[in-house]
MITOR-776093 format. One record per residue (C-alpha): residue in three letters; y, z, x. Coordinates in nm, 3 decimals, decimal comma. Layout:
// MITOR-776093
<residu=ALA	v=Y	w=Z	u=X>
...
//
This chain:
// MITOR-776093
<residu=MET	v=-4,115	w=26,175	u=-11,381>
<residu=THR	v=-4,031	w=26,033	u=-11,724>
<residu=ALA	v=-3,878	w=25,695	u=-11,795>
<residu=LEU	v=-3,527	w=25,689	u=-11,940>
<residu=LYS	v=-3,530	w=25,512	u=-12,276>
<residu=THR	v=-3,300	w=25,212	u=-12,312>
<residu=THR	v=-2,989	w=25,233	u=-12,529>
<residu=PHE	v=-2,964	w=24,921	u=-12,745>
<residu=ALA	v=-2,663	w=24,735	u=-12,884>
<residu=LEU	v=-2,749	w=24,621	u=-13,238>
<residu=TYR	v=-2,643	w=24,279	u=-13,363>
<residu=PHE	v=-2,684	w=24,165	u=-13,724>
<residu=GLY	v=-2,679	w=23,795	u=-13,813>
<residu=ASN	v=-2,561	w=23,669	u=-14,151>
<residu=ARG	v=-2,511	w=23,365	u=-14,371>
<residu=GLY	v=-2,242	w=23,410	u=-14,633>
<residu=PHE	v=-2,446	w=23,320	u=-14,941>
<residu=PHE	v=-2,695	w=23,602	u=-14,881>
<residu=PRO	v=-2,629	w=23,941	u=-15,048>
<residu=ALA	v=-2,450	w=24,219	u=-14,858>
<residu=ALA	v=-2,730	w=24,460	u=-14,944>
<residu=LEU	v=-2,959	w=24,292	u=-14,689>
<residu=ILE	v=-2,714	w=24,372	u=-14,408>
<residu=ASP	v=-2,652	w=24,724	u=-14,535>
<residu=SER	v=-3,020	w=24,811	u=-14,535>
<residu=ALA	v=-3,068	w=24,666	u=-14,186>
<residu=ARG	v=-2,777	w=24,871	u=-14,053>
<residu=ARG	v=-2,953	w=25,180	u=-14,189>
<residu=ASP	v=-3,307	w=25,084	u=-14,084>
<residu=LEU	v=-3,267	w=24,999	u=-13,717>
<residu=PRO	v=-3,071	w=25,300	u=-13,587>
<residu=ARG	v=-3,302	w=25,538	u=-13,774>
<residu=VAL	v=-3,623	w=25,381	u=-13,642>
<residu=LEU	v=-3,490	w=25,355	u=-13,287>
<residu=LYS	v=-3,377	w=25,718	u=-13,293>
<residu=SER	v=-3,726	w=25,825	u=-13,399>
<residu=MET	v=-3,857	w=25,647	u=-13,087>
<residu=GLY	v=-3,610	w=25,823	u=-12,855>
<residu=HIS	v=-3,360	w=25,537	u=-12,825>
<residu=ASP	v=-2,986	w=25,563	u=-12,875>
<residu=SER	v=-2,804	w=25,263	u=-13,021>
<residu=ILE	v=-2,452	w=25,134	u=-13,076>
<residu=MET	v=-2,332	w=24,883	u=-13,335>
<residu=LEU	v=-2,017	w=24,714	u=-13,448>
<residu=ASP	v=-1,812	w=24,902	u=-13,707>
<residu=LYS	v=-1,893	w=24,784	u=-14,057>
<residu=ASN	v=-1,529	w=24,699	u=-14,125>
<residu=ALA	v=-1,481	w=24,493	u=-13,806>
<residu=THR	v=-1,636	w=24,183	u=-13,969>
<residu=ARG	v=-1,780	w=24,084	u=-14,303>
<residu=TYR	v=-2,051	w=24,346	u=-14,371>
<residu=GLY	v=-2,042	w=24,449	u=-14,002>
<residu=ALA	v=-2,247	w=24,138	u=-13,921>
<residu=VAL	v=-2,175	w=23,809	u=-13,744>
<residu=GLU	v=-2,154	w=23,476	u=-13,925>
<residu=THR	v=-1,877	w=23,270	u=-13,767>
<residu=PRO	v=-1,767	w=23,198	u=-13,409>
<residu=ARG	v=-1,461	w=23,417	u=-13,471>
<residu=GLU	v=-1,681	w=23,708	u=-13,574>
<residu=GLY	v=-1,894	w=23,631	u=-13,269>
<residu=GLU	v=-1,588	w=23,675	u=-13,049>
<residu=ILE	v=-1,520	w=24,010	u=-13,216>
<residu=TYR	v=-1,876	w=24,119	u=-13,134>
<residu=ALA	v=-1,844	w=23,990	u=-12,775>
<residu=GLU	v=-1,533	w=24,204	u=-12,731>
<residu=PHE	v=-1,729	w=24,501	u=-12,870>
<residu=LEU	v=-1,990	w=24,446	u=-12,597>
<residu=ARG	v=-1,722	w=24,417	u=-12,329>
<residu=ARG	v=-1,568	w=24,748	u=-12,434>
<residu=ASN	v=-1,907	w=24,915	u=-12,418>
<residu=ARG	v=-2,034	w=24,755	u=-12,095>
<residu=GLY	v=-2,264	w=24,996	u=-11,917>
<residu=LYS	v=-2,349	w=25,190	u=-12,233>
<residu=TYR	v=-2,637	w=24,963	u=-12,340>
<residu=GLY	v=-2,932	w=24,807	u=-12,158>
<residu=GLY	v=-3,042	w=24,550	u=-12,414>
<residu=VAL	v=-2,941	w=24,383	u=-12,740>
<residu=ILE	v=-3,156	w=24,369	u=-13,052>
<residu=LEU	v=-3,050	w=24,063	u=-13,251>
<residu=SER	v=-3,160	w=24,143	u=-13,605>
<residu=LEU	v=-3,178	w=23,875	u=-13,873>
<residu=PRO	v=-3,189	w=24,039	u=-14,217>
<residu=ASN	v=-3,145	w=23,683	u=-14,347>
<residu=PHE	v=-3,122	w=23,333	u=-14,201>
<residu=GLY	v=-2,826	w=23,419	u=-13,975>
<residu=ASP	v=-2,582	w=23,187	u=-13,805>
<residu=GLU	v=-2,668	w=23,039	u=-13,464>
<residu=THR	v=-2,315	w=22,946	u=-13,359>
<residu=GLY	v=-2,183	w=23,295	u=-13,419>
<residu=ALA	v=-2,478	w=23,439	u=-13,228>
<residu=VAL	v=-2,404	w=23,225	u=-12,923>
<residu=ALA	v=-2,037	w=23,322	u=-12,925>
<residu=ALA	v=-2,133	w=23,688	u=-12,954>
<residu=LEU	v=-2,408	w=23,710	u=-12,694>
<residu=LYS	v=-2,362	w=23,438	u=-12,432>
<residu=GLU	v=-2,212	w=23,695	u=-12,193>
<residu=ALA	v=-2,417	w=23,996	u=-12,298>
<residu=GLY	v=-2,562	w=24,030	u=-11,948>
<residu=VAL	v=-2,876	w=24,210	u=-12,067>
<residu=PRO	v=-3,206	w=24,109	u=-12,230>
<residu=ILE	v=-3,192	w=24,008	u=-12,598>
<residu=LEU	v=-3,473	w=24,070	u=-12,849>
<residu=VAL	v=-3,469	w=23,838	u=-13,151>
<residu=GLN	v=-3,611	w=24,013	u=-13,462>
<residu=ALA	v=-3,637	w=23,858	u=-13,808>
<residu=TYR	v=-3,708	w=24,038	u=-14,135>
<residu=PRO	v=-4,006	w=23,915	u=-14,340>
<residu=ASP	v=-3,975	w=23,789	u=-14,696>
<residu=ASP	v=-4,168	w=23,961	u=-14,975>
<residu=LEU	v=-4,370	w=23,732	u=-15,201>
<residu=ASP	v=-4,233	w=23,904	u=-15,510>
<residu=LYS	v=-3,874	w=23,853	u=-15,394>
<residu=MET	v=-3,846	w=23,478	u=-15,340>
<residu=ALA	v=-3,577	w=23,390	u=-15,595>
<residu=PRO	v=-3,252	w=23,256	u=-15,442>
<residu=ALA	v=-3,073	w=23,588	u=-15,494>
<residu=LEU	v=-3,342	w=23,784	u=-15,306>
<residu=ARG	v=-3,495	w=23,549	u=-15,047>
<residu=ARG	v=-3,411	w=23,613	u=-14,680>
<residu=ASP	v=-3,525	w=23,291	u=-14,502>
<residu=ALA	v=-3,510	w=23,477	u=-14,167>
<residu=PHE	v=-3,844	w=23,312	u=-14,078>
<residu=CYS	v=-3,660	w=22,981	u=-14,043>
<residu=GLY	v=-3,339	w=23,136	u=-13,915>
<residu=LYS	v=-3,517	w=23,291	u=-13,615>
<residu=ILE	v=-3,642	w=22,948	u=-13,506>
<residu=SER	v=-3,290	w=22,808	u=-13,540>
<residu=VAL	v=-3,135	w=23,087	u=-13,330>
<residu=MET	v=-3,397	w=23,049	u=-13,057>
<residu=ASP	v=-3,349	w=22,670	u=-13,060>
<residu=VAL	v=-2,974	w=22,694	u=-13,003>
<residu=PHE	v=-3,016	w=22,971	u=-12,745>
<residu=CYS	v=-3,244	w=22,735	u=-12,550>
<residu=GLN	v=-2,986	w=22,458	u=-12,580>
<residu=CYS	v=-2,728	w=22,695	u=-12,432>
<residu=ASP	v=-2,964	w=22,821	u=-12,161>
<residu=MET	v=-2,951	w=23,175	u=-12,299>
<residu=LYS	v=-3,248	w=23,395	u=-12,212>
<residu=PHE	v=-3,411	w=23,597	u=-12,489>
<residu=THR	v=-3,731	w=23,779	u=-12,585>
<residu=ALA	v=-3,941	w=23,678	u=-12,886>
<residu=LEU	v=-4,260	w=23,863	u=-12,977>
<residu=LYS	v=-4,541	w=23,844	u=-13,229>
<residu=PRO	v=-4,544	w=23,858	u=-13,527>
<residu=HIS	v=-4,274	w=23,601	u=-13,594>
<residu=THR	v=-4,123	w=23,817	u=-13,870>
<residu=VAL	v=-4,150	w=24,195	u=-13,867>
<residu=SER	v=-3,993	w=24,479	u=-14,058>
<residu=PRO	v=-3,822	w=24,748	u=-13,850>
<residu=LEU	v=-4,010	w=24,999	u=-14,065>
<residu=SER	v=-4,349	w=24,875	u=-13,939>
<residu=GLU	v=-4,568	w=24,989	u=-13,651>
<residu=GLU	v=-4,564	w=24,632	u=-13,516>
<residu=PHE	v=-4,189	w=24,657	u=-13,468>
<residu=LYS	v=-4,227	w=24,984	u=-13,277>
<residu=THR	v=-4,479	w=24,813	u=-13,047>
<residu=ASN	v=-4,229	w=24,531	u=-12,992>
<residu=VAL	v=-3,953	w=24,778	u=-12,909>
<residu=GLU	v=-4,178	w=24,953	u=-12,656>
<residu=HIS	v=-4,241	w=24,618	u=-12,485>
<residu=PHE	v=-3,872	w=24,525	u=-12,492>
<residu=ASP	v=-3,768	w=24,866	u=-12,362>
<residu=ARG	v=-3,990	w=24,813	u=-12,055>
<residu=VAL	v=-3,846	w=24,466	u=-12,004>
<residu=CYS	v=-3,492	w=24,605	u=-12,013>
<residu=ARG	v=-3,574	w=24,886	u=-11,772>
<residu=VAL	v=-3,718	w=24,643	u=-11,516>
<residu=VAL	v=-3,436	w=24,389	u=-11,548>
<residu=ASN	v=-3,159	w=24,646	u=-11,527>
<residu=GLY	v=-3,331	w=24,846	u=-11,253>
<residu=VAL	v=-3,434	w=24,565	u=-11,018>
<residu=LYS	v=-3,113	w=24,361	u=-11,053>
<residu=GLY	v=-2,862	w=24,520	u=-10,819>
<residu=MET	v=-3,105	w=24,762	u=-10,658>
<residu=VAL	v=-3,052	w=24,890	u=-10,303>
<residu=VAL	v=-3,353	w=24,930	u=-10,072>
<residu=GLY	v=-3,341	w=25,123	u=-9,748>
<residu=ALA	v=-3,537	w=25,001	u=-9,446>
<residu=ILE	v=-3,581	w=25,319	u=-9,245>
<residu=GLY	v=-3,682	w=25,201	u=-8,900>
<residu=ALA	v=-3,782	w=24,861	u=-8,769>
<residu=ARG	v=-4,102	w=24,685	u=-8,868>
<residu=THR	v=-4,397	w=24,814	u=-8,670>
<residu=THR	v=-4,450	w=24,540	u=-8,411>
<residu=PRO	v=-4,805	w=24,431	u=-8,500>
<residu=PHE	v=-4,739	w=24,436	u=-8,876>
<residu=LYS	v=-4,624	w=24,080	u=-8,931>
<residu=THR	v=-4,782	w=24,101	u=-9,276>
<residu=VAL	v=-4,477	w=24,295	u=-9,402>
<residu=ARG	v=-4,213	w=24,049	u=-9,282>
<residu=PHE	v=-3,948	w=23,950	u=-9,538>
<residu=ASP	v=-3,629	w=23,747	u=-9,574>
<residu=GLU	v=-3,331	w=23,973	u=-9,635>
<residu=LEU	v=-3,109	w=23,686	u=-9,749>
<residu=THR	v=-3,358	w=23,580	u=-10,015>
<residu=LEU	v=-3,353	w=23,933	u=-10,151>
<residu=GLN	v=-2,973	w=23,936	u=-10,150>
<residu=LYS	v=-2,962	w=23,612	u=-10,349>
<residu=ALA	v=-3,180	w=23,790	u=-10,604>
<residu=ASP	v=-2,914	w=24,069	u=-10,614>
<residu=ILE	v=-3,129	w=24,311	u=-10,411>
<residu=THR	v=-2,950	w=24,466	u=-10,114>
<residu=VAL	v=-3,130	w=24,593	u=-9,803>
<residu=GLU	v=-2,965	w=24,866	u=-9,595>
<residu=THR	v=-3,117	w=24,936	u=-9,252>
<residu=LEU	v=-3,121	w=25,254	u=-9,044>
<residu=ASP	v=-3,278	w=25,330	u=-8,707>
<residu=LEU	v=-3,541	w=25,601	u=-8,674>
<residu=SER	v=-3,350	w=25,748	u=-8,381>
<residu=GLU	v=-3,076	w=25,858	u=-8,620>
<residu=VAL	v=-3,333	w=26,017	u=-8,849>
<residu=PHE	v=-3,495	w=26,207	u=-8,563>
<residu=ASP	v=-3,159	w=26,321	u=-8,425>
<residu=ARG	v=-3,054	w=26,461	u=-8,762>
<residu=MET	v=-3,390	w=26,633	u=-8,801>
<residu=ARG	v=-3,352	w=26,808	u=-8,464>
<residu=LYS	v=-2,997	w=26,926	u=-8,536>
<residu=MET	v=-3,077	w=27,069	u=-8,879>
<residu=ALA	v=-3,053	w=27,446	u=-8,925>
<residu=ALA	v=-3,360	w=27,603	u=-9,084>
<residu=SER	v=-3,130	w=27,858	u=-9,247>
<residu=GLY	v=-2,950	w=27,595	u=-9,454>
<residu=LYS	v=-2,968	w=27,575	u=-9,832>
<residu=ALA	v=-3,110	w=27,220	u=-9,836>
<residu=TYR	v=-3,382	w=27,313	u=-9,586>
<residu=LYS	v=-3,490	w=27,616	u=-9,788>
<residu=ALA	v=-3,494	w=27,421	u=-10,114>
<residu=LYS	v=-3,702	w=27,141	u=-9,963>
<residu=ALA	v=-3,942	w=27,389	u=-9,805>
<residu=SER	v=-4,001	w=27,546	u=-10,146>
<residu=VAL	v=-4,063	w=27,208	u=-10,310>
<residu=LEU	v=-4,308	w=27,086	u=-10,046>
<residu=ARG	v=-4,492	w=27,418	u=-10,025>
<residu=ASP	v=-4,568	w=27,400	u=-10,398>
<residu=TYR	v=-4,640	w=27,027	u=-10,396>
<residu=ALA	v=-4,961	w=27,027	u=-10,189>
<residu=CYS	v=-5,215	w=27,252	u=-10,016>
<residu=TRP	v=-5,100	w=27,334	u=-9,662>
<residu=HIS	v=-5,370	w=27,573	u=-9,534>
<residu=GLN	v=-5,484	w=27,323	u=-9,267>
<residu=ALA	v=-5,136	w=27,228	u=-9,145>
<residu=PRO	v=-4,959	w=27,396	u=-8,851>
<residu=LYS	v=-4,618	w=27,554	u=-8,910>
<residu=ALA	v=-4,448	w=27,313	u=-8,670>
<residu=ALA	v=-4,563	w=27,014	u=-8,878>
<residu=PHE	v=-4,447	w=27,175	u=-9,202>
<residu=ASP	v=-4,108	w=27,247	u=-9,042>
<residu=ASN	v=-4,059	w=26,886	u=-8,932>
<residu=LEU	v=-4,174	w=26,747	u=-9,267>
<residu=VAL	v=-3,917	w=26,967	u=-9,441>
<residu=ARG	v=-3,650	w=26,838	u=-9,204>
<residu=LEU	v=-3,758	w=26,478	u=-9,266>
<residu=GLY	v=-3,744	w=26,533	u=-9,642>
<residu=VAL	v=-3,390	w=26,668	u=-9,627>
<residu=VAL	v=-3,267	w=26,384	u=-9,403>
<residu=LEU	v=-3,422	w=26,114	u=-9,623>
<residu=ASP	v=-3,265	w=26,273	u=-9,932>
<residu=GLU	v=-2,926	w=26,269	u=-9,761>
<residu=ILE	v=-2,965	w=25,905	u=-9,653>
<residu=ILE	v=-3,073	w=25,797	u=-10,000>
<residu=ALA	v=-2,779	w=25,975	u=-10,164>
<residu=ALA	v=-2,518	w=25,854	u=-9,913>
<residu=ASN	v=-2,626	w=25,490	u=-9,942>
<residu=LYS	v=-2,707	w=25,502	u=-10,316>
<residu=MET	v=-3,058	w=25,373	u=-10,247>
<residu=ASP	v=-3,299	w=25,310	u=-10,532>
<residu=ALA	v=-3,596	w=25,272	u=-10,297>
<residu=ILE	v=-3,689	w=25,307	u=-9,932>
<residu=ALA	v=-3,954	w=25,174	u=-9,697>
<residu=VAL	v=-4,022	w=25,384	u=-9,386>
<residu=ARG	v=-4,157	w=25,304	u=-9,041>
<residu=CYS	v=-4,426	w=25,569	u=-9,057>
<residu=TRP	v=-4,610	w=25,525	u=-8,725>
<residu=THR	v=-4,653	w=25,574	u=-8,439>
<residu=GLU	v=-4,315	w=25,726	u=-8,338>
<residu=MET	v=-4,340	w=25,981	u=-8,620>
<residu=GLN	v=-4,662	w=26,109	u=-8,467>
<residu=SER	v=-4,591	w=26,076	u=-8,095>
<residu=LEU	v=-4,233	w=26,209	u=-8,103>
<residu=MET	v=-4,219	w=26,439	u=-8,408>
<residu=GLY	v=-4,584	w=26,539	u=-8,450>
<residu=ILE	v=-4,604	w=26,443	u=-8,819>
<residu=SER	v=-4,708	w=26,175	u=-9,064>
<residu=PRO	v=-4,446	w=26,133	u=-9,339>
<residu=CYS	v=-4,695	w=26,063	u=-9,620>
<residu=VAL	v=-4,642	w=26,380	u=-9,825>
<residu=VAL	v=-4,262	w=26,336	u=-9,811>
<residu=LEU	v=-4,300	w=25,980	u=-9,945>
<residu=SER	v=-4,544	w=26,106	u=-10,208>
<residu=GLU	v=-4,297	w=26,365	u=-10,333>
<residu=LEU	v=-4,015	w=26,109	u=-10,342>
<residu=ASN	v=-4,228	w=25,875	u=-10,551>
<residu=ASN	v=-4,328	w=26,154	u=-10,784>
<residu=ARG	v=-3,966	w=26,235	u=-10,872>
<residu=GLY	v=-3,873	w=25,873	u=-10,931>
<residu=ILE	v=-3,740	w=25,756	u=-10,594>
<residu=THR	v=-3,959	w=25,466	u=-10,483>
<residu=ALA	v=-4,087	w=25,511	u=-10,127>
<residu=ALA	v=-4,312	w=25,261	u=-9,951>
<residu=CYS	v=-4,465	w=25,299	u=-9,608>
<residu=GLU	v=-4,491	w=25,065	u=-9,306>
<residu=VAL	v=-4,142	w=24,924	u=-9,381>
<residu=ASP	v=-4,289	w=24,711	u=-9,659>
<residu=ILE	v=-3,964	w=24,622	u=-9,835>
<residu=CYS	v=-4,130	w=24,366	u=-10,063>
<residu=ASN	v=-4,375	w=24,621	u=-10,199>
<residu=ALA	v=-4,093	w=24,873	u=-10,237>
<residu=VAL	v=-3,932	w=24,623	u=-10,476>
<residu=THR	v=-4,263	w=24,569	u=-10,656>
<residu=MET	v=-4,322	w=24,943	u=-10,682>
<residu=GLN	v=-3,976	w=24,983	u=-10,831>
<residu=ALA	v=-4,043	w=24,718	u=-11,095>
<residu=LEU	v=-4,377	w=24,875	u=-11,189>
<residu=ALA	v=-4,236	w=25,228	u=-11,196>
<residu=LEU	v=-3,946	w=25,120	u=-11,417>
<residu=ALA	v=-4,186	w=24,968	u=-11,669>
<residu=SER	v=-4,435	w=25,252	u=-11,647>
<residu=ASP	v=-4,405	w=25,601	u=-11,789>
<residu=GLY	v=-4,464	w=25,742	u=-11,440>
<residu=PRO	v=-4,441	w=25,663	u=-11,068>
<residu=ALA	v=-4,590	w=25,383	u=-10,862>
<residu=THR	v=-4,758	w=25,383	u=-10,523>
<residu=CYS	v=-4,833	w=25,148	u=-10,234>
<residu=LEU	v=-5,200	w=25,109	u=-10,135>
<residu=ASP	v=-5,419	w=24,901	u=-9,907>
<residu=TRP	v=-5,675	w=24,654	u=-10,035>
<residu=ASN	v=-5,923	w=24,843	u=-9,823>
<residu=ASN	v=-6,297	w=24,824	u=-9,893>
<residu=ASN	v=-6,556	w=24,649	u=-10,104>
<residu=TYR	v=-6,749	w=24,882	u=-10,335>
<residu=ALA	v=-7,112	w=24,811	u=-10,249>
<residu=ASP	v=-7,202	w=24,474	u=-10,405>
<residu=ASP	v=-6,991	w=24,503	u=-10,723>
<residu=GLU	v=-6,764	w=24,197	u=-10,720>
<residu=ASP	v=-6,518	w=24,346	u=-10,969>
<residu=LYS	v=-6,469	w=24,678	u=-10,786>
<residu=CYS	v=-6,305	w=24,778	u=-10,459>
<residu=ILE	v=-6,155	w=25,084	u=-10,291>
<residu=LEU	v=-5,777	w=25,110	u=-10,280>
<residu=PHE	v=-5,649	w=25,355	u=-10,019>
<residu=HIS	v=-5,358	w=25,486	u=-9,823>
<residu=CYS	v=-5,308	w=25,779	u=-9,589>
<residu=GLY	v=-5,132	w=25,993	u=-9,846>
<residu=PRO	v=-4,810	w=25,861	u=-10,006>
<residu=VAL	v=-4,972	w=25,855	u=-10,352>
<residu=PRO	v=-4,755	w=26,058	u=-10,595>
<residu=ALA	v=-4,911	w=26,372	u=-10,739>
<residu=ASP	v=-4,888	w=26,236	u=-11,094>
<residu=LEU	v=-5,135	w=25,961	u=-10,999>
<residu=MET	v=-5,377	w=26,198	u=-10,823>
<residu=GLN	v=-5,676	w=26,392	u=-10,945>
<residu=GLY	v=-5,560	w=26,741	u=-10,861>
<residu=LYS	v=-5,334	w=26,871	u=-10,586>
<residu=GLY	v=-5,364	w=26,701	u=-10,248>
<residu=THR	v=-5,446	w=26,869	u=-9,918>
<residu=ILE	v=-5,230	w=26,811	u=-9,610>
<residu=SER	v=-5,438	w=26,686	u=-9,318>
<residu=ASP	v=-5,407	w=26,529	u=-8,976>
<residu=HIS	v=-5,399	w=26,150	u=-8,958>
<residu=LEU	v=-5,757	w=26,091	u=-8,857>
<residu=ILE	v=-5,707	w=25,722	u=-8,786>
<residu=ILE	v=-5,388	w=25,737	u=-8,580>
<residu=ALA	v=-5,535	w=26,036	u=-8,393>
<residu=ASN	v=-5,743	w=25,784	u=-8,201>
<residu=ALA	v=-5,419	w=25,647	u=-8,052>
<residu=VAL	v=-5,183	w=25,947	u=-8,026>
<residu=GLY	v=-5,428	w=26,237	u=-8,010>
<residu=LYS	v=-5,548	w=26,497	u=-8,257>
<residu=GLY	v=-5,306	w=26,735	u=-8,426>
<residu=LYS	v=-5,002	w=26,507	u=-8,402>
<residu=GLY	v=-5,024	w=26,344	u=-8,743>
<residu=PHE	v=-5,027	w=26,622	u=-9,003>
<residu=GLY	v=-4,862	w=26,519	u=-9,329>
<residu=CYS	v=-5,127	w=26,299	u=-9,492>
<residu=ASN	v=-5,161	w=26,408	u=-9,855>
<residu=THR	v=-5,535	w=26,355	u=-9,898>
<residu=GLY	v=-5,724	w=26,352	u=-10,225>
<residu=ARG	v=-5,842	w=26,113	u=-10,497>
<residu=ILE	v=-5,658	w=25,881	u=-10,735>
<residu=ALA	v=-5,705	w=25,984	u=-11,097>
<residu=PRO	v=-5,908	w=25,755	u=-11,326>
<residu=GLY	v=-5,721	w=25,550	u=-11,584>
<residu=ASP	v=-5,568	w=25,212	u=-11,661>
<residu=CYS	v=-5,343	w=25,057	u=-11,400>
<residu=THR	v=-5,121	w=24,757	u=-11,334>
<residu=PHE	v=-5,089	w=24,617	u=-10,984>
<residu=GLY	v=-4,887	w=24,356	u=-10,798>
<residu=SER	v=-4,710	w=24,252	u=-10,482>
<residu=MET	v=-4,428	w=24,023	u=-10,371>
<residu=ILE	v=-4,331	w=23,799	u=-10,082>
<residu=THR	v=-4,011	w=23,613	u=-9,998>
<residu=ASP	v=-4,086	w=23,245	u=-9,954>
<residu=ALA	v=-3,856	w=22,942	u=-9,933>
<residu=GLY	v=-3,566	w=23,126	u=-10,093>
<residu=ARG	v=-3,763	w=23,273	u=-10,385>
<residu=LEU	v=-3,927	w=23,601	u=-10,474>
<residu=LYS	v=-4,295	w=23,531	u=-10,545>
<residu=PHE	v=-4,498	w=23,797	u=-10,724>
<residu=PHE	v=-4,853	w=23,829	u=-10,843>
<residu=LEU	v=-4,954	w=24,079	u=-11,112>
<residu=GLY	v=-5,280	w=24,204	u=-11,259>
<residu=GLN	v=-5,443	w=24,485	u=-11,454>
<residu=GLY	v=-5,746	w=24,704	u=-11,409>
<residu=ARG	v=-5,859	w=25,066	u=-11,418>
<residu=PHE	v=-5,942	w=25,337	u=-11,170>
<residu=THR	v=-6,294	w=25,466	u=-11,231>
<residu=ASN	v=-6,485	w=25,787	u=-11,171>
<residu=ASP	v=-6,714	w=25,614	u=-10,924>
<residu=PRO	v=-6,778	w=25,835	u=-10,620>
<residu=ILE	v=-6,637	w=25,776	u=-10,274>
<residu=PRO	v=-6,811	w=25,928	u=-9,969>
<residu=ALA	v=-6,682	w=26,280	u=-9,901>
<residu=ASP	v=-6,581	w=26,194	u=-9,545>
<residu=PHE	v=-6,354	w=25,907	u=-9,658>
<residu=PHE	v=-6,008	w=25,980	u=-9,513>
<residu=GLY	v=-5,680	w=25,971	u=-9,707>
<residu=CYS	v=-5,610	w=25,924	u=-10,077>
<residu=ALA	v=-5,829	w=25,662	u=-10,242>
<residu=GLY	v=-5,978	w=25,546	u=-10,568>
<residu=VAL	v=-6,231	w=25,295	u=-10,693>
<residu=VAL	v=-6,059	w=25,031	u=-10,903>
<residu=GLU	v=-6,233	w=24,792	u=-11,140>
<residu=ILE	v=-6,051	w=24,460	u=-11,183>
<residu=PRO	v=-6,202	w=24,185	u=-11,399>
<residu=GLY	v=-6,182	w=23,868	u=-11,191>
<residu=LEU	v=-6,117	w=24,061	u=-10,868>
<residu=GLN	v=-6,254	w=23,779	u=-10,655>
<residu=ASP	v=-5,997	w=23,539	u=-10,806>
<residu=VAL	v=-5,721	w=23,790	u=-10,729>
<residu=LEU	v=-5,833	w=23,822	u=-10,367>
<residu=LEU	v=-5,847	w=23,445	u=-10,327>
<residu=HIS	v=-5,494	w=23,416	u=-10,466>
<residu=ILE	v=-5,371	w=23,680	u=-10,222>
<residu=GLY	v=-5,525	w=23,507	u=-9,924>
<residu=GLN	v=-5,436	w=23,150	u=-10,018>
<residu=ASN	v=-5,073	w=23,231	u=-10,103>
<residu=GLY	v=-4,976	w=23,448	u=-9,809>
<residu=HIS	v=-4,960	w=23,786	u=-9,983>
<residu=ARG	v=-4,999	w=24,105	u=-9,787>
<residu=HIS	v=-5,271	w=24,364	u=-9,742>
<residu=HIS	v=-5,066	w=24,610	u=-9,948>
<residu=VAL	v=-5,063	w=24,631	u=-10,326>
<residu=SER	v=-4,829	w=24,826	u=-10,554>
<residu=VAL	v=-4,991	w=25,018	u=-10,840>
<residu=ALA	v=-4,867	w=25,208	u=-11,147>
<residu=GLY	v=-5,043	w=25,366	u=-11,440>
<residu=GLY	v=-5,101	w=25,190	u=-11,773>
<residu=HIS	v=-5,135	w=24,828	u=-11,875>
<residu=ILE	v=-4,777	w=24,702	u=-11,846>
<residu=LEU	v=-4,829	w=24,353	u=-11,704>
<residu=ALA	v=-4,672	w=24,168	u=-11,998>
<residu=PRO	v=-4,325	w=24,332	u=-11,992>
<residu=VAL	v=-4,309	w=24,332	u=-11,611>
<residu=ARG	v=-4,398	w=23,965	u=-11,601>
<residu=GLU	v=-4,141	w=23,875	u=-11,865>
<residu=ALA	v=-3,867	w=24,071	u=-11,689>
<residu=LEU	v=-3,935	w=23,920	u=-11,347>
<residu=ASP	v=-3,999	w=23,565	u=-11,465>
<residu=ARG	v=-3,783	w=23,501	u=-11,772>
<residu=TYR	v=-3,481	w=23,717	u=-11,690>
<residu=LEU	v=-3,475	w=23,752	u=-11,310>
<residu=GLY	v=-3,595	w=23,403	u=-11,222>
<residu=CYS	v=-3,880	w=23,507	u=-10,993>
<residu=GLN	v=-4,204	w=23,317	u=-10,957>
<residu=VAL	v=-4,485	w=23,524	u=-11,109>
<residu=ALA	v=-4,856	w=23,450	u=-11,096>
<residu=ALA	v=-5,132	w=23,631	u=-11,283>
<residu=PRO	v=-5,444	w=23,500	u=-11,110>
<residu=GLN	v=-5,677	w=23,741	u=-11,283>
<residu=ALA	v=-5,914	w=23,610	u=-11,548>
<residu=ILE	v=-5,831	w=23,863	u=-11,823>
//
């Protein structure tokens, strides 16, 4: 799974008494640098306005029409100030952009401070941000205050902004499938569907009975069945699993793919026990793992809120996300714990290929041999970002944090897929979870991406975001 780089619309601000050469060089610099980073870009034709930049409200309207014509072709706007720029024209141009806006200002050179050469974008950036605030326009501003597009600092800023855009554009308007009803005892995963809808997140619900019926009616000779069987066979080690379990897991995989495609779902959350085990003789973990690994977010236990969180983290990450339990203390180390789940962890987050096993915990309730499908193994060491979300009083409330999975050992007889995570200030995080009604699940993705995820959810999507960790 690789993240799709954002295409940017480029905007150039201008004040008429600055030389045209400043705009010309900016129009060359930005597309070239962005292309080197894997980003496509679009910009207004040079002849559409004076220098192909925006100075007046009329030129702003021309740029706004350019954005309207290209709606859907860009995921963010980079507002570049080669010189001071004009705030009024910028508002007219971007007030209906509908995507995140990064404000970038060129630095002055100390040997080019004469009136004919000076940019004054340092001051102009403050003026643009001031008027944007007056007009309640959301934007991104990053350090340093002025930065050349030819610098490494600018590339770092673009990487941050790219992740912000991916989260904003991917969470807003997403469709989540609730496959099956909430498991009766699991009140910890309750959610308010209307609150999600007000945040432009749609939940579509399906009953497990339909899933099971379609699984039973599926022909093993079909093209989709054979393709899924090939994928799953290569995805994990199956030497312990009976053929009947493999057959039903293939059928489940095909049905979920069909449901996701038919309903244009971006994510799903599945009722994974105990009907799966008692009626179909499987645990769906490996199917969810494979979905996550190819970029379709899949949470277990019908945890819709963590499916949304997983989606946000995966969009910002360069790989998939997973849903885990806050499960065990790690001896007496207050900054370490064991995160675990039965096996939905995507292969890209695991240390080697997983092994399909019976569900050793549910076996106590449904009997041995009825829960094969758990993709067991270990989570690979490395940096991680984690979080979760609840719906509360009409708002989406997230918490986010960062840590790293370690190489610390876990007892060999520990069931499922687990890892030891080290989180500075873990005890503060756990207190926040308990005191604010968050669940026993946590969404996790690779890398330290807290800052762009937080900005996307808070600044642009209007969610409440806490970072209780003492970093």
